[in-house]
RODO-2510 file (C-alpha; in nm, 4 decimals, decimal comma):
residues 310
     n   res          X          Y          Z
     1     m     7,5564   -19,2960    -2,3970
     2     g     7,6615   -19,6065    -2,5909
     3     a     7,4304   -19,8921    -2,6788
     4     a     7,4251   -20,1918    -2,4490
     5     g     7,7252   -20,4108    -2,5133
     6     n     7,9063   -20,1444    -2,7161
     7     k     8,2223   -20,0034    -2,5646
     8     k     8,3168   -19,6470    -2,6423
     9     p     8,5861   -19,6437    -2,9132
    10     k     8,9361   -19,5588    -2,8042
    11     g     9,0131   -19,1900    -2,8467
    12     m     8,6555   -19,0733    -2,7984
    13     h     8,5697   -18,8018    -2,5516
    14     k     8,3692   -18,9051    -2,2492
    15     k     8,1181   -18,6323    -2,3293
    16     h     8,0053   -18,5049    -2,6663
    17     a     8,0153   -18,1352    -2,5777
    18     p     8,3778   -18,0682    -2,6863
    19     a     8,3577   -18,2759    -3,0018
    20     y     8,2775   -17,9822    -3,2277
    21     q     8,5864   -17,7885    -3,1215
    22     v     8,8591   -17,9216    -3,3457
    23     e     9,2240   -17,8293    -3,3665
    24     e     9,2895   -17,5488    -3,6132
    25     a     9,6249   -17,3786    -3,6553
    26     i     9,8175   -17,1479    -3,8849
    27     h    10,1280   -17,2925    -4,0510
    28     e    10,4173   -17,1139    -4,2211
    29     n    10,5811   -17,2683    -4,5257
    30     d    10,9581   -17,2201    -4,5510
    31     l    11,0197   -17,2753    -4,9219
    32     k    11,3985   -17,2556    -4,8902
    33     k    11,4167   -17,5254    -4,6232
    34     g    11,1218   -17,7188    -4,7581
    35     k    10,9583   -17,7293    -4,4167
    36     t    10,6232   -17,6358    -4,2699
    37     v    10,6204   -17,4906    -3,9199
    38     q    10,3122   -17,4544    -3,7004
    39     i    10,3075   -17,1016    -3,5589
    40     t     9,9740   -17,0997    -3,3739
    41     n     9,7817   -17,3487    -3,1648
    42     s     9,4133   -17,2729    -3,1313
    43     l     9,3015   -17,6044    -2,9848
    44     v     9,0239   -17,5290    -2,7376
    45     g     8,9402   -17,8339    -2,5313
    46     g     8,8462   -18,0343    -2,8367
    47     v     8,9678   -18,3142    -3,0580
    48     s     9,3381   -18,3321    -3,1342
    49     s     9,4584   -18,4390    -3,4753
    50     k     9,5215   -18,7850    -3,3267
    51     g     9,1510   -18,8194    -3,2589
    52     l     9,0447   -18,7618    -3,6177
    53     t     8,9202   -19,0407    -3,8432
    54     k     9,0768   -19,0884    -4,1855
    55     p     8,8409   -19,1977    -4,4611
    56     k     8,8762   -19,5052    -4,6772
    57     d     8,7935   -19,4953    -5,0475
    58     v     8,5220   -19,7467    -5,1334
    59     f     8,3385   -19,8210    -5,4563
    60     y     8,0131   -19,9914    -5,5446
    61     k     7,7899   -20,0315    -5,8470
    62     s     7,4601   -19,8460    -5,8540
    63     f     7,1293   -19,9799    -5,9853
    64     d     7,2319   -19,9290    -6,3495
    65     g     7,5901   -20,0506    -6,3149
    66     l     7,7422   -19,7039    -6,2743
    67     k     8,0466   -19,7093    -6,0453
    68     i     8,0032   -19,4850    -5,7394
    69     h     8,2880   -19,3638    -5,5202
    70     a     8,2298   -19,2982    -5,1499
    71     l     8,4344   -19,2145    -4,8427
    72     l     8,3905   -19,4517    -4,5498
    73     y     8,4842   -19,3296    -4,2017
    74     i     8,5234   -19,5959    -3,9338
    75     p     8,6152   -19,4567    -3,5882
    76     k     8,9153   -19,6078    -3,4165
    77     g     8,8432   -19,9016    -3,1908
    78     l     8,5137   -20,0148    -3,3401
    79     k     8,4660   -20,3888    -3,3692
    80     k     8,3509   -20,5569    -3,6867
    81     d     8,0614   -20,7208    -3,5106
    82     g     7,7525   -20,5819    -3,6828
    83     t     7,6384   -20,3787    -3,3822
    84     n     7,7552   -20,0273    -3,4683
    85     p     7,5324   -19,7319    -3,5629
    86     a     7,6042   -19,5452    -3,8851
    87     i     7,5228   -19,2224    -4,0657
    88     l     7,4710   -19,1679    -4,4355
    89     w     7,5984   -18,8197    -4,5254
    90     p     7,4866   -18,7040    -4,8744
    91     h     7,6744   -18,3862    -4,9630
    92     g     7,5302   -18,0517    -5,0643
    93     g     7,5609   -17,8813    -5,4007
    94     p     7,4700   -18,1116    -5,5624
    95     e     7,7708   -18,0187    -5,7769
    96     h     8,0207   -18,0824    -5,5012
    97     q     8,2571   -18,3630    -5,4021
    98     e     8,3524   -18,5443    -5,0835
    99     m     8,7322   -18,5542    -5,0693
   100     h     9,0148   -18,6412    -4,8319
   101     n     9,0024   -18,3079    -4,6537
   102     f     8,8857   -18,1976    -4,3113
   103     s     8,5102   -18,1990    -4,2541
   104     k     8,4024   -18,0754    -3,9148
   105     y     8,0595   -18,2257    -3,9718
   106     v     8,1895   -18,5763    -4,0345
   107     q     8,4561   -18,5588    -3,7630
   108     v     8,1978   -18,4615    -3,5015
   109     f     8,0005   -18,7744    -3,5872
   110     t     8,2998   -19,0085    -3,5944
   111     n     8,4379   -18,8682    -3,2699
   112     a     8,1041   -18,9627    -3,1145
   113     g     8,1539   -19,3188    -3,2372
   114     y     7,9404   -19,3160    -3,5510
   115     i     8,0466   -19,4778    -3,8762
   116     v     7,9898   -19,2368    -4,1661
   117     i     7,9616   -19,3024    -4,5379
   118     a     7,9722   -19,0044    -4,7746
   119     p     7,8932   -19,0966    -5,1363
   120     n     7,9831   -18,8995    -5,4456
   121     f     7,6611   -18,9767    -5,6305
   122     r     7,5997   -18,8780    -5,9939
   123     g     7,5945   -18,5004    -6,0110
   124     s     7,9135   -18,4724    -5,8065
   125     i     8,2101   -18,2896    -5,9547
   126     g     8,5493   -18,4459    -6,0241
   127     y     8,4297   -18,7406    -6,2339
   128     g     8,3809   -18,5632    -6,5658
   129     k     8,1112   -18,3351    -6,7065
   130     t     7,8911   -18,6232    -6,8215
   131     f     7,8747   -18,7622    -6,4681
   132     q     7,8179   -18,4133    -6,3259
   133     k     7,5296   -18,3302    -6,5600
   134     m     7,3469   -18,6580    -6,4982
   135     i     7,1590   -18,4863    -6,2156
   136     y     7,0260   -18,1984    -6,4260
   137     k     6,6455   -18,2014    -6,4073
   138     d     6,6631   -18,5312    -6,2205
   139     w     6,6787   -18,4300    -5,8541
   140     g     6,5587   -18,7191    -5,6428
   141     g     6,5953   -18,9607    -5,9351
   142     a     6,8986   -19,1675    -6,0271
   143     e     7,1263   -19,0031    -5,7696
   144     f     6,8795   -19,1073    -5,4981
   145     k     6,9339   -19,4679    -5,6050
   146     d     7,3115   -19,4068    -5,5958
   147     v     7,2725   -19,2935    -5,2365
   148     l     7,0714   -19,6032    -5,1452
   149     g     7,3655   -19,8072    -5,2706
   150     s     7,5653   -19,6643    -4,9797
   151     v     7,3153   -19,8165    -4,7380
   152     d     7,3684   -20,1563    -4,8968
   153     y     7,7431   -20,1067    -4,8627
   154     l     7,7048   -20,0287    -4,4923
   155     k     7,4861   -20,3332    -4,4367
   156     n     7,7401   -20,5590    -4,6063
   157     s     8,0427   -20,4078    -4,4297
   158     g     8,0195   -20,6293    -4,1234
   159     y     8,0408   -20,3272    -3,8938
   160     v     7,6903   -20,1842    -3,9015
   161     d     7,3615   -20,2782    -3,7401
   162     p     7,1086   -20,2360    -4,0271
   163     k     6,8487   -20,1177    -3,7761
   164     k     7,0702   -19,8301    -3,6586
   165     i     7,1251   -19,6149    -3,9664
   166     a     7,0473   -19,2433    -3,9870
   167     v     7,0595   -19,0069    -4,2834
   168     v     7,1885   -18,6533    -4,2268
   169     g     7,2481   -18,3810    -4,4852
   170     g     7,2467   -18,0090    -4,5518
   171     s     7,1206   -17,7999    -4,8461
   172     f     7,0951   -18,0462    -5,1366
   173     g     7,1968   -18,3072    -4,8797
   174     g     6,8928   -18,1962    -4,6802
   175     f     6,6736   -18,2478    -4,9861
   176     m     6,8274   -18,5916    -5,0269
   177     t     6,7628   -18,6653    -4,6582
   178     l     6,3944   -18,5804    -4,7058
   179     t     6,3855   -18,7870    -5,0251
   180     c     6,5340   -19,0841    -4,8415
   181     i     6,2806   -19,0818    -4,5605
   182     t     5,9815   -19,0271    -4,7914
   183     k     6,0814   -19,2679    -5,0717
   184     a     6,2629   -19,5368    -4,8689
   185     p     6,1043   -19,4942    -4,5237
   186     d     6,1882   -19,8370    -4,3813
   187     l     6,5673   -19,7888    -4,3914
   188     w     6,6114   -19,5209    -4,1271
   189     k     6,6151   -19,5046    -3,7492
   190     c     6,6138   -19,1231    -3,7590
   191     a     6,7078   -18,8336    -3,9870
   192     i     6,8363   -18,4753    -3,9756
   193     d     6,7536   -18,2249    -4,2492
   194     i     6,9656   -17,9088    -4,2443
   195     f     6,8070   -17,6348    -4,4590
   196     g     6,6997   -17,8728    -4,7347
   197     p     6,4341   -17,7909    -4,9982
   198     s     6,1106   -17,9785    -4,9305
   199     n     5,8973   -17,8387    -5,2143
   200     l     6,0707   -17,7920    -5,5486
   201     f     5,8054   -17,5482    -5,6733
   202     t     5,8374   -17,3065    -5,3832
   203     f     6,2127   -17,3580    -5,3837
   204     l     6,2363   -17,2491    -5,7473
   205     n     6,0203   -16,9456    -5,6719
   206     s     6,2169   -16,8382    -5,3651
   207     v     6,5772   -16,8361    -5,4876
   208     p     6,7260   -16,4932    -5,5682
   209     e     6,6105   -16,3542    -5,9031
   210     h     6,9540   -16,3761    -6,0638
   211     w     6,9721   -16,7478    -5,9751
   212     k     6,6357   -16,8519    -6,1168
   213     k     6,7439   -16,9212    -6,4748
   214     g     7,0383   -17,1363    -6,3691
   215     t     6,8366   -17,3118    -6,0997
   216     a     6,5682   -17,4028    -6,3529
   217     v     6,8352   -17,5627    -6,5733
   218     l     6,9602   -17,7656    -6,2780
   219     v     6,6295   -17,8521    -6,1088
   220     g     6,3597   -17,8156    -6,3724
   221     d     6,1078   -17,5836    -6,5364
   222     q     5,7860   -17,5356    -6,3420
   223     v     5,5704   -17,5699    -6,6544
   224     e     5,7559   -17,8170    -6,8756
   225     d     5,8679   -18,0375    -6,5848
   226     k     5,5595   -17,9964    -6,3651
   227     d     5,4872   -18,3677    -6,3167
   228     m     5,8493   -18,4526    -6,2384
   229     l     5,8823   -18,1676    -5,9877
   230     h     5,5664   -18,2827    -5,8099
   231     e     5,6888   -18,6422    -5,7962
   232     r     6,0294   -18,5375    -5,6616
   233     s     5,9080   -18,2928    -5,3948
   234     p     5,9298   -18,4608    -5,0516
   235     i     5,6485   -18,2428    -4,9155
   236     n     5,4021   -18,4458    -5,1225
   237     f     5,4986   -18,7722    -4,9535
   238     v     5,5227   -18,6769    -4,5862
   239     d     5,2675   -18,9430    -4,4983
   240     n     5,5324   -19,2054    -4,5865
   241     i     5,7754   -19,0887    -4,3155
   242     k     5,8231   -19,3434    -4,0375
   243     c     6,1286   -19,2160    -3,8470
   244     p     6,1828   -18,9149    -3,6171
   245     l     6,3131   -18,6069    -3,7980
   246     m     6,5136   -18,3052    -3,6846
   247     v     6,5064   -17,9951    -3,9051
   248     v     6,7611   -17,7120    -3,8727
   249     q     6,7176   -17,3815    -4,0543
   250     g     6,8643   -17,0312    -4,0708
   251     k     6,5957   -16,7632    -4,0732
   252     h     6,7785   -16,5449    -4,3271
   253     d     6,8784   -16,8190    -4,5712
   254     p     6,8870   -16,6683    -4,9255
   255     r     6,9287   -17,0055    -5,0981
   256     v     6,6803   -17,2283    -4,9176
   257     a     6,4113   -17,0093    -4,7653
   258     e     6,2791   -17,0687    -4,4157
   259     d     5,9455   -17,1739    -4,5638
   260     e     6,1032   -17,4915    -4,7030
   261     s     6,1595   -17,6138    -4,3482
   262     v     5,8372   -17,4697    -4,2099
   263     q     5,6313   -17,6605    -4,4680
   264     i     5,7714   -18,0004    -4,3758
   265     v     5,7692   -17,9331    -3,9999
   266     n     5,4090   -17,8113    -3,9983
   267     k     5,2867   -18,1028    -4,2061
   268     l     5,4575   -18,3520    -3,9749
   269     k     5,3061   -18,1831    -3,6724
   270     e     4,9616   -18,1965    -3,8319
   271     m     5,0081   -18,5710    -3,8734
   272     n     5,1374   -18,6093    -3,5155
   273     k     5,4694   -18,7454    -3,6413
   274     p     5,7865   -18,6887    -3,4349
   275     v     5,9758   -18,3791    -3,5474
   276     e     6,2136   -18,1349    -3,3790
   277     y     6,2754   -17,7904    -3,5258
   278     i     6,5671   -17,5571    -3,4633
   279     l     6,5397   -17,2110    -3,6185
   280     l     6,8459   -16,9905    -3,5909
   281     e     6,7227   -16,6320    -3,5983
   282     d     7,0605   -16,4811    -3,6864
   283     e     7,1887   -16,7199    -3,9525
   284     g     7,1603   -16,7784    -4,3253
   285     h     7,2684   -17,0690    -4,5445
   286     g     7,5276   -17,2245    -4,3200
   287     f     7,5969   -17,1151    -3,9667
   288     s     7,8742   -16,8595    -3,9220
   289     k     7,8558   -16,7948    -3,5477
   290     v     8,0541   -17,0364    -3,3333
   291     s     7,7891   -17,0293    -3,0623
   292     n     7,5280   -17,1436    -3,3142
   293     q     7,7553   -17,4138    -3,4524
   294     i     7,8084   -17,5465    -3,1013
   295     r     7,4357   -17,5380    -3,0287
   296     v     7,3512   -17,7276    -3,3467
   297     f     7,6280   -17,9856    -3,3112
   298     k     7,5205   -18,0620    -2,9555
   299     a     7,1547   -18,0868    -3,0562
   300     k     7,2334   -18,3190    -3,3462
   301     l     7,4411   -18,5519    -3,1308
   302     e     7,1772   -18,5640    -2,8602
   303     f     6,9138   -18,6421    -3,1230
   304     l     7,1237   -18,9160    -3,2843
   305     d     7,2142   -19,0704    -2,9491
   306     k     6,8492   -19,0757    -2,8484
   307     y     6,7551   -19,2996    -3,1388
   308     l     7,0740   -19,4772    -3,2511
   309     r     7,2006   -19,5682    -2,9043
   310     q     6,8835   -19,7375    -2,7820
***
């Protein structure tokens, strides 16, 4: 499955199928003895803790000089030879933060041999309220340029082949994925959008009624911010897309309605552009059933391998 001349990193599974099954266990804290004891072992043919990749804190300056913090995951055994494929992982939220905790999404990718960079672009939490509120009514604006800074970091790392970079994200990260491939189409070998808004107008209309006021504050007002919302909606720039896209959606998603994915998929099909669509009939925003998680993880890895391992 690896690219010609690339050896599989030490610690990787020979097949991708088990990579999504990661060791999880219950521990008991003994406060008197000051010890933690593992009392269950639910490892099911997957990745042991020894096979996980620890992130490295990296920093870079964005277009306006703002300092951006990101987590860089480099799988064990990779050579610094400029031949490795990489994934840009913009988080959801957008008021969220990538931290030094377990991410099954990232660990699946790194266990398959992919370098991952996960930036905490403006709008992320944990860097002060001013930083967090910079994204209000600016979706697809300055934080998009922060994200592009991660691509530059990857290119300058010495590890990554600039022609083998994918962008993958869910929810707001899915919106950012669509923004990346419509506004910076030449950077990507392929992309995966997981229930990301494609049309900010229909997105604002479709969220639950009790969310609409708050969502308008975060995203924008459909009357006052009409021009901005049009400019920032990926659906209006589908003709710019140059790379293959996979879209994953839960049919009963209350946050990002199915129509957000259907719009982008249908428009790509009309233009005869490569797109794969996975609709999970029994899921919402995020996939709760293990069988569905396994299905999606396998599909994503197969898709990434198809384009990044050529």
